[in-house]
Structure formats: structure tokens, C-alpha cells
C-alpha positions in Angstrom: -0.2 0.0 0.3 1.1 3.5 -0.8 1.5 5.5 2.2 -1.0 8.8 2.3 1.5 11.6 1.1 3.1 9.6 -1.6 -0.4 9.0 -2.6 -1.6 12.5 -2.7 1.7 13.5 -4.6 1.0 11.0 -7.3 -2.3 12.1 -7.6 -1.4 15.7 -8.6 1.0 14.8 -10.4 -1.2 13.0 -12.7 -3.8 15.4 -12.9 -1.5 18.5 -13.6 0.6 16.9 -16.0 -0.7 17.8 -19.2 0.8 15.0 -20.9 0.4 12.2 -18.2 3.9 11.2 -18.4 4.9 10.4 -14.8 6.7 7.4 -14.1 3.9 5.4 -12.3 1.6 5.2 -15.3 3.7 5.3 -18.2 3.9 1.7 -18.8 0.2 1.3 -17.7 -2.7 0.8 -20.3 -4.7 3.7 -20.2 -8.1 2.1 -18.2 -5.8 0.9 -15.0 -4.4 4.3 -14.9 -8.1 5.1 -14.6 -8.7 3.0 -11.9 -5.9 3.9 -9.9 -6.5 7.8 -10.1 -10.2 6.8 -8.9 -8.7 4.8 -6.0 -6.8 7.7 -4.9 -9.4 9.9 -5.7 -11.4 7.7 -2.6 -8.4 7.3 -0.5 -6.1 9.8 -0.6 -6.2 12.9 2.2 -5.4 15.6 -0.7 -9.1 15.8 -1.8 -10.7 16.8 1.8 -13.5 14.0 1.4 -15.1 13.7 5.3 -16.6 10.5 3.8 -14.3 8.7 1.5 -15.7 6.2 -1.0 -14.8 2.9 -0.8 -13.2 1.6 -3.8 -15.9 -1.0 -4.6 -18.4 2.0 -4.8 -16.8 4.4 -7.0 -18.3 4.3 -10.3 -15.9 3.8 -13.8 -15.4 6.5 -16.1 -17.1 5.4 -19.2 -14.7 6.5 -22.1 -16.9 5.3 -25.0 -18.3 8.4 -26.9 -21.7 6.9 -27.6 -22.9 6.0 -24.3 -24.8 7.4 -21.5 -23.1 10.3 -19.3 -23.3 9.6 -15.4 -22.5 13.3 -14.0 -25.5 15.2 -13.4 -25.9 19.1 -15.1 -26.1 20.1 -11.2 -22.6 18.8 -10.3 -21.6 20.0 -14.5 -22.8 23.7 -13.5 -21.3 24.1 -10.3 -18.1 23.0 -11.7 -18.0 25.3 -14.5 -19.0 28.4 -12.0 -15.9 27.4 -10.0 -13.6 27.3 -13.1 -15.2 30.5 -14.5 -16.6 32.9 -11.6 -17.5 35.6 -14.4 -20.2 33.3 -15.2 -23.7 33.1 -13.3 -24.6 29.7 -12.0 -27.7 30.6 -14.1 -25.9 30.6 -17.1 -23.9 27.4 -16.3 -26.8 25.4 -15.4 -28.4 26.5 -18.7 -25.1 25.1 -20.4 -24.9 21.5 -18.5 -28.4 21.2 -19.2 -28.3 21.7 -22.6 -25.5 19.4 -22.6 -27.4 16.4 -20.9 -30.5 16.7 -23.4 -29.0 17.2 -26.5 -26.6 14.5 -25.5 -29.3 12.3 -24.5 -31.2 12.6 -27.7 -28.3 11.2 -29.9 -27.0 8.2 -27.2 -24.0 10.6 -26.5 -22.1 10.5 -23.5 -22.7 14.0 -22.1 -19.7 14.0 -19.9 -16.8 13.4 -22.3 -19.0 16.3 -24.4 -19.4 18.8 -21.3 -15.1 18.2 -20.6 -14.3 18.7 -24.1 -16.4 22.0 -24.1 -14.4 23.3 -20.8 -11.2 22.2 -22.7 -11.9 24.1 -26.1 -13.8 26.8 -24.9 -11.3 27.8 -21.6 -14.6 27.4 -19.0 -16.3 29.6 -21.5 -13.5 32.4 -21.1 -12.6 32.0 -25.1 -10.1 34.2 -25.4 -8.8 32.9 -28.6 -10.0 32.4 -32.5 -13.7 31.4 -31.4 -15.8 34.6 -30.0 -18.4 33.8 -27.4 -21.3 35.5 -29.7 -20.4 32.3 -32.6 -22.1 29.9 -29.5 -19.4 27.6 -31.1 -18.5 25.0 -28.2 -16.1 22.9 -29.4 -13.8 25.0 -32.1 -16.0 23.4 -34.9 -14.3 24.8 -38.5 -11.4 26.5 -36.6 -8.7 25.5 -38.7 -6.5 28.1 -38.0 -5.6 31.6 -36.1 -7.6 33.5 -38.8 -10.8 31.2 -39.3 -13.2 31.7 -36.6 -15.0 28.6 -37.7 -19.2 28.4 -37.4 -21.3 30.7 -36.2 -24.7 29.6 -34.5 -27.9 31.8 -33.7 -28.0 30.2 -30.2 -26.5 28.1 -27.5 -28.6 25.4 -28.0 -27.9 25.0 -31.6 -23.9 25.1 -31.0 -24.4 22.6 -28.2 -26.6 20.1 -31.0 -23.6 20.6 -33.5 -21.1 19.9 -30.9 -23.1 17.0 -29.7 -23.6 16.1 -33.6 -20.0 16.1 -34.7 -19.0 13.9 -31.6 -21.5 11.4 -32.7 -20.1 11.5 -36.2 -16.6 10.5 -35.1 -18.1 7.6 -32.2 -20.4 5.8 -34.2 -22.1 5.6 -37.4 -25.6 5.8 -35.8 -27.8 8.0 -38.0 -28.7 11.7 -36.2 -32.2 11.5 -34.4 -32.3 15.0 -34.4 -32.0 17.7 -37.6 -28.3 18.0 -39.1 -27.0 21.2 -37.8 -23.4 20.3 -37.8 -21.7 22.2 -41.1 -18.5 19.5 -41.3 -20.7 16.4 -40.2 -20.0 15.0 -43.8 -16.6 15.6 -43.8 -16.0 13.0 -41.1 -15.0 9.3 -41.6 -18.2 7.9 -39.2 -17.0 5.7 -36.3 -13.6 6.6 -36.7 -13.2 7.4 -33.1 -15.5 5.3 -30.6 -13.5 6.3 -27.6 -11.8 9.5 -26.2 -8.4 8.3 -26.7 -9.5 8.0 -30.5 -9.4 11.3 -30.9 -6.1 12.7 -30.6 -4.8 13.2 -34.1 -8.3 12.9 -35.5 -10.2 15.3 -33.9 -7.2 17.4 -32.8 -3.8 17.3 -34.3 -2.6 17.2 -30.7 -1.5 13.6 -30.1 -2.1 14.0 -26.2 -5.4 15.7 -26.8 -7.4 12.9 -25.2 -5.6 13.2 -22.5 -6.4 16.8 -22.3 -10.0 15.8 -21.9 -9.4 13.1 -19.5 -7.7 15.1 -17.0 -11.0 17.3 -17.0 -13.3 14.4 -16.7 -11.2 13.5 -13.4 -11.7 16.8 -12.2 -15.5 17.0 -12.8 -15.8 13.6 -11.0 -13.7 14.7 -8.0 -15.5 17.6 -7.5 -19.0 15.7 -8.2 -18.3 13.4 -5.3 -16.7 15.4 -3.0 -19.7 18.2 -3.3 -22.8 15.7 -2.6 -24.8 18.6 -1.1 -25.0 20.8 -3.9 -28.7 22.8 -4.1 -30.5 24.2 -7.2 -30.8 27.9 -7.5 -34.7 29.1 -7.6 -35.2 28.7 -11.0 -38.4 26.9 -11.2 -40.2 27.4 -14.5 -37.9 30.4 -15.2 -37.6 31.0 -18.8 -34.5 32.5 -20.5 -34.8 34.7 -23.7 -31.5 35.0 -26.1 -31.7 37.7 -28.6 -28.4 36.7 -30.8 -28.0 37.6 -34.9 -31.4 38.5 -35.3 -32.5 35.2 -33.6 -34.9 34.7 -30.4 -34.1 31.4 -28.6 -36.3 30.2 -25.4 -34.8 28.0 -23.0 -36.9 26.8 -20.1 -34.9 26.0 -16.9 -35.9 22.1 -16.0 -38.8 22.3 -13.0 -37.1 21.8 -9.6 -38.4 20.2 -7.1 -39.2 22.1 -3.7 -37.3 19.9 -1.5 -34.2 20.7 -3.9 -34.3 24.5 -3.2 -32.2 26.2 -0.8 
């Protein structure tokens, strides 16, 4: 058994390093690395979890793109709000709920899609080639620094395009929603069924999938170390967007009274 300080150091090194090249893991299969990380999340003292989960109680991270997500939208929203304090919890909740609903309709892993969005947009800070008003959450069509890529009229449209593009990579199944992704037809269908297959295909970076995996682990850690998150008082609230002449309405999901603060 590895001593607690060494466990904490190991976990910290794995999460922070962009290339996951820690000596302890360089010869291990990816799935075994994930299981080790989940084990250390549960047992190490570095996460300040008052009641650690036993290893057998930890869920596995599903690395398949065409699969259900398991981390709830509320945890995603609070995680995004924590990483970008300039966004309100309401804004983050709408984005998280849209990822959940759009991914469910297409049979795509919402956890992977959400983590990829966080990577591509810098937790909605943007700051690169793509502008926030493009509603482009995954850099669709951004081929270089001078090409801003695709524009979408509102958040749901941009998120749907992202989910559809992931589906093009992850499976050969047909779309269940009207095609919005302008580059769907350019993808060799089913070429990347797992997260690790995205490196060198979705992005030229050979370590692209490690960056997504790192964010997935951070999101999972946040979810299991913050079990008492509360919904804001938003039941029935309707949000209206106006962007590029188009109107878009999103109704926040009804919240049970027992979940209110």
C-alpha cells in the first residue's frame, strides 16, 4: 500500500501534467491508470473528502463516446461556475442542461462532451480565435488562427452541433435530430469510438485525449466531493436570448421543492 503523502503526490502529478507522463503510469494501460486515479481520489487525503468512498463504490469513467453520461447537470454547472467565476450559476446550469438533453437525444456521452467544451472554450472564457457570440463550443471549423469557424444562432444550436460532430466520430448511427453540424459529412463515421481515439483525429495534438481525460477526472472528483449541491430558485424560469436577429427560449427544468435552498 502506498503511504498517504505519496498517494497525494502521485495524484497531483498525474492530474497537473498535461502529458500524463508520470513514471508510475507510463507503462500502464489507460484504463488501469483511470482505475488507479479513482482509487486515489477516494482514499488520499488531498481531496478533503470527509467520508471517502470505498474503491468498490466508485463508478467507472465511461470512455466510450456513444454511451450515457453519469455526472448530473447540477454538478457540471457548479464545476463550471467554480472554474469561471464570471459566469453566473444560471448561465452554467443552462449550458449543463443543454449538454445533458442534447447528448441524451443522440446517445452521446454528455460527460465527455461537457469536458471537451471546457477544454475547447477555456471554461467559456474563450480568448482565442473563436468569439463567445459564435455559440461555437468545440471550435467547429476553426482550422487556424485566422479562421473563426462556424457561427450558431443560440446556445442550443451550438451545443447540438457539437454533439452531432462527436456522434460523427463516435458511431455510425444516424442522427435523431435535424443536422446542424456543418462539417458532419466531412468525418469518416465511427473513426473514434473512444476518447483516446480523438487524438490526431479531432485535433492534431497527439495528447488531446489526455487533456479531456484530466478534465473528466477533475469533474468526477468535484461531483463526489460536493454531494450537497443545491439548485438555485429557478423553477419554471424562462430565459430569452437575442443573438444575430434570432430569438431563442430555454426553460430551466422544474426543480423539486425539496431541492431548494
